[in-house]
C-alpha positions, 0 to 999 in steps of 0.5 A: 525521521524514522530509520534515516528515511522515513519522514513521518506525517500526520496521524491518519488513524490509531487502535487499541495498540498501534498509530497509524501516519502518513509518511514519506520515503525519503529514498524511493520517493513514496508515500507510506503508511507507518504504523507505530506501536504504542510505547506501552506495548513496546516495553514488553520484551516478550511482545517485542519478540513476537512483533519483531518475528511476525513482521518479517513474516508479513513482509514476506507475504506478497499479493495483491489483496494483501497490503505490502509491508515494505518495511520494519524496525524500531527506532529510539524515543526519549520519554518525558522523564528522559527514559529511552524506549524502542518502539517498533514500527512497520512501514506499508503500502499507502492505500487511498480508501476506505476500510470496510468498517466507514463504508459500513457505518455510511451505508449499513449495508450492501447489495449480496453481489457486493457483499460477497464479491469483497468476502471473495477478496478476503478469501483470496488473501486468506488463502495465499496467507495460510499457505505461507503459514500465517493466520490473521487473527483479527479479520474485521471490516476495520481490517479491510479496505477498499480502495477507490478503484473497488479492489480489496486489501487486507492488512495487519497480517502479522501483527494482530497475531504477536498481539494475541500470543501475548494475551493482550486481546483478552486483558480488558472489556474495552481490548475486546470490544473492537474484536469480539464482535467476530471472534471464532469459539475457539480464540473466545475459549482461549485455544490454540487458533489456526486458518479455520479461525480465520474463515469464521471471522470472515463469515461474521464480516460477510453476515455484516455486510450482507445485514448491517449487523454482527450475527450476534451483538451486545457488550462483551461478555455477552458477545463471547458467550454468544459466540461458544453457544449459540447458533447464528441465525440465517442472514435472510432473517434481518435481510429477506434479499438474502437468498437460500443459498448465501444463507447456507455459505453464510451459516456453514462459514460460522458453524461452531465446530472448527472440522465442520465449518470450511475447512480452507479458504479456497473451498469458502471462496468457491461457495460463493463464486457458485452462488454468485452464477445462480447455483447451489453450493456445496453439499457440506453448506447446505448440510449447515442450511438444513441443520438449522431445522426449524429455526432454518426454515423460520429464517425466511419467514420471519423477522428477529428483532436486532437485539442481542441474541438470548444465549441458546438453551443446551438442547437447542444447541444440540438439536443442531448437531449432526451425528450420534448421540454419544459425540452429541452428549460430548460436544454439550459436555465439552461446551458447558465445561468450556463456558464455566471455565470462561464465565469464571475468568471473565466474571473476575474481571467483569467485577473488577472492572465494575468495582464490585458493585454490580453498576452498569459501568464501564471505563471511558476510552481515551479517544483524544487525537481521534477523527471524530468519526473513530471516536464516536465509533468507539464510544458507542461500541463501548455502550456510551452516547456522544455529544460535541462541540466545535473549539478553535485549535491549531489541531486538524479540522474534526479531531478530538482535542479534548472529552469529559468523561477523561480517559480511564473514567468510569461511567455509566452505560449509555452516558454521554461523553462531550468531545471538544472538537478542533474547529481548525487553526487560523491558517494552516500550512499547504503540505508537500503534495508534489508528485503525488496522484491527483486523489492522493494529494486530494485526500491529504488536503482534506485530510488537514482540513482544507475544503476547497481542493481543486485540479488545474484546468490546464497541465503544465510542461516542463517539471519533472513530474511524469505525467498526471502528477501533482508538480505544485500547489496555488497557492505555493506549497508552504504557503500559510492559507486559511483552510477554507480558501480554494486549493488548486492543484498544479498538474504535470503533463509530463512533457519537457521542451528540449532546450534550443541553445546547445548547439556549439556547446561542450559536451558536458554542458550540454548534458549539464542543461539536459539534467536540469531539465529532467532529460538524459543527454546521450551523445552520438558523434559526428565527423567535421572537417571544421576544426572549430566544432571538433569537441562541440555540439554541431546538433541537436535533432529534437531541439525545440520538441515537447518530449517526455520527462526522463527521456534520452535526448541525442546530441551529435558532438562534432569528430575531426574527420580523417586527413586525405594525403594525396598519392606520391609521384616518383621521378626517375632521372638517368645516370651520365654518360661516362668519358672514353678517355680523360687525356682526349684532346679539346679537338677529339672530344670535338671530333667525337661529340658528333658520335657521342650524341649519336642515338645508340640506335643509329649506325654510322655509314662506311666511307670507302677510301678512293681510288688511286 
């Protein structure tokens, strides 16, 4: 596991400098792509320094047409001899789609409108990266992906620049082959590159999308020479359906001096959009077509053979340049000097590579662990033919497990390389695809050799996965099965049934039960006069209903109702009457009794004395 976070899955791509694996981010629970640099490049301290800096720059590029870089770092690996080595890696957005290289290999060429649309997407990414000060340096079909929905995604920002800074792209003819068809003249001459170098490479890609071939073809040394000296032919030379306006835009992007080609990706993109709407491109683009002179006119009336162009004579090249005689002569001298220096360097490398014998040979690349399609592309681009045989092996079906001649062997150009291709193991364990989209899961299963993958006709409830995500497989994940057997994807509906047995439970137990069902319990309180219901769940309004996974579910908990105290009534008792004499005789007391009981409001009547 990289960085204690990323699980490394199967190899899904391999190039001259890195390997790409599908991975799983255990912290965020998402599928990622992990690019790991080759061990031999990781030993180069200069490269490591450049790579770290460029990885940081690439991580700062956030654009819809750029494959997102999520993270980068390095991990310690132990080699066979026990030595430890720090291998840098970059964690990227996983794209479910195909590279332009794969699409071109399958289809040959695209319609003018589709070629324009894709190139505009590439230029949108370049416009953004150039504003951020990042030059890609390796724009080619293999570094551009199309998602299943048709969106354009440019890959490998920063990595190509780090590699270029060490000069690694020019250390051997093998390393150049994959990129030489798209090199700008300044790159071919070893000069410092800038944003306009990316635009030349984008012009090469546009040319190939329109015609099914690159502007120049041949071996690496020949390609470099042609990029420096030979003017590009109009795309309509090879594909008559291409309009003059699109010819003009493409040729302007492929101008040799960088000062006369498009200066910004925005200008290039605007001209393509203008042509798509049926209008004339900018004046500089039209001038590029006119500057071709007779060659430009010929481009509309004749078709050239699809072979490497013969190096142009100096007079042919300088005749196409605009300006005064003196600048033209100076440009011609500059080109001659550049060619001489370049050929001196490449000539030495060519003699070393071919054993100084003059025979047309080249080293066979090691394509073991490549897919058959990848291996075939690499070997054919190096000038070899390919033969295959299928063998039973535990490796993923379609993977190259052996080759003859072996990697690093000198072989005659045009000779055949025999590839032993895995027919797949007897059984394969179904990988964990739970939580993925249906298309991602199918892609992973198919890449591991499963040939019959189908989605379930009915979605299932009560899983932890949102709607339309894979909840499991039939047979179950981890089961070892014949790769030709049917694997059915179980798709989640995203719906969960709220439990009906929560009433009477304490709140913590009820919340735990909801969590187990991938729901979130939210407590509300309601007064109750029943002491037995206090601090217990007394109601779940949504019980028995289906709700979305991770939804909030209200659980009503009883709380004591306030006690009603009746009002208090106060009774006042009057004090007893006081006595008139403490020594009164009983008779006195008796005689006075009526008087004492007489109401205070009654006044006794006076009795007159008898007459004598």
